[in-house]
C-alpha positions in Angstrom: -0.5 52.8 28.7 2.8 52.0 26.8 3.1 48.9 25.3 6.8 47.7 25.5 8.6 44.5 24.2 6.9 44.4 20.8 9.3 43.8 18.2 8.7 45.6 14.8 10.2 43.1 12.7 7.9 40.3 14.1 4.9 42.5 13.2 6.5 43.1 10.0 7.0 39.5 8.8 3.4 38.7 10.3 1.9 41.1 8.2 4.1 40.0 5.1 2.7 36.2 5.7 -0.8 37.6 5.4 -0.1 39.5 2.4 1.5 36.2 0.9 -1.5 34.1 1.8 -3.8 36.9 0.2 -1.8 37.0 -3.1 -1.8 33.1 -3.2 -5.2 32.9 -2.9 -5.7 35.4 -5.4 -3.6 33.5 -7.8 -5.6 30.2 -6.9 -8.7 32.3 -7.9 -7.5 33.5 -11.1 -6.2 30.0 -12.2 -10.2 28.8 -11.1 -11.3 31.5 -13.7 -8.7 30.8 -16.1 -9.1 26.7 -16.5 -12.9 26.6 -15.1 -11.7 24.4 -12.0 -11.7 25.0 -8.7 -8.7 24.5 -6.3 -11.0 22.7 -3.6 -12.5 20.6 -6.2 -9.1 19.5 -7.4 -8.0 18.6 -4.2 -11.2 16.6 -3.1 -10.6 14.7 -6.6 -7.0 14.0 -5.8 -7.6 11.5 -2.8 -6.7 8.0 -2.9 -9.2 5.4 -1.7 -8.3 2.1 -0.4 -10.9 -0.4 -0.3 -11.1 -2.4 3.0 -13.0 -5.5 1.5 -11.7 -9.1 1.7 -10.3 -10.8 -1.1 -12.4 -13.3 -2.9 -11.6 -16.8 -3.2 -10.4 -16.5 -7.0 -8.0 -13.6 -5.5 -7.0 -15.5 -3.0 -6.1 -18.6 -5.3 -4.3 -16.6 -7.5 -2.0 -15.0 -5.1 -1.3 -18.1 -3.4 -0.4 -19.9 -6.6 1.8 -17.3 -7.8 3.6 -17.3 -4.5 4.2 -21.0 -4.6 5.1 -20.9 -8.4 7.8 -18.2 -7.7 9.0 -20.6 -5.0 9.2 -23.2 -7.5 10.6 -21.1 -10.1 13.5 -19.4 -8.3 15.1 -22.5 -7.6 17.7 -23.4 -5.1 15.5 -26.1 -3.7 16.1 -29.6 -3.0 13.9 -32.1 -5.2 12.2 -33.5 -2.4 11.1 -29.7 -1.5 10.2 -28.9 -5.2 7.9 -32.0 -5.3 6.4 -31.4 -2.0 5.7 -27.4 -2.9 4.2 -28.8 -6.5 2.0 -31.2 -4.6 1.0 -28.5 -2.1 0.0 -26.4 -5.6 -1.7 -29.1 -7.5 -4.1 -29.9 -4.2 -4.6 -26.5 -2.9 -8.0 -25.9 -1.4 -8.3 -22.1 -1.1 -11.7 -22.4 1.0 -10.0 -24.5 3.6 -6.8 -22.0 3.5 -9.2 -18.8 3.9 -11.0 -20.6 6.7 -7.5 -21.6 8.3 -5.6 -18.3 7.6 -8.0 -15.5 6.5 -10.1 -13.4 5.9 -7.4 -11.3 3.5 -7.2 -7.7 2.7 -3.8 -7.5 0.8 -1.0 -9.5 -0.9 1.2 -9.4 1.9 -1.3 -11.0 4.5 -1.8 -13.9 1.9 2.2 -14.1 1.5 2.8 -14.4 5.0 0.0 -16.9 5.2 1.2 -19.0 2.7 4.7 -18.9 4.1 3.2 -20.1 7.6 1.5 -23.0 5.7 4.4 -24.3 3.3 7.8 -22.9 5.3 8.2 -26.6 6.5 8.2 -27.7 2.9 10.9 -25.1 1.8 14.8 -26.7 1.8 17.5 -25.3 0.1 19.9 -27.1 -1.7 23.6 -27.7 0.1 26.6 -26.3 -1.5 29.0 -28.6 -2.1 
């Protein structure tokens, strides 16, 4: 039986790829012996883990206050708007805020909820 249509270049490149993989594995094993750390251990330790837990009241209060202070600090707001935001900041009830908009797992969620809560209070000064 004769096999036709086989490209010798494809066989050669596949064999070369296998040889490269073997050489890479040998080099990694040499590094393992040299440094005393296996490559698999390093890869396992390099994983980033993110907590899926909710923010507690102290975290939410801090992020919300920072959001409001940044709005006030940036300026360009009317005096009435600044006063309304300052009043909201002074009377901020974090438990009610979490009940209405939470629970929160990220700062961006808190910022979005803060905008929903105080968006109507934000009024920019008109350019004269």
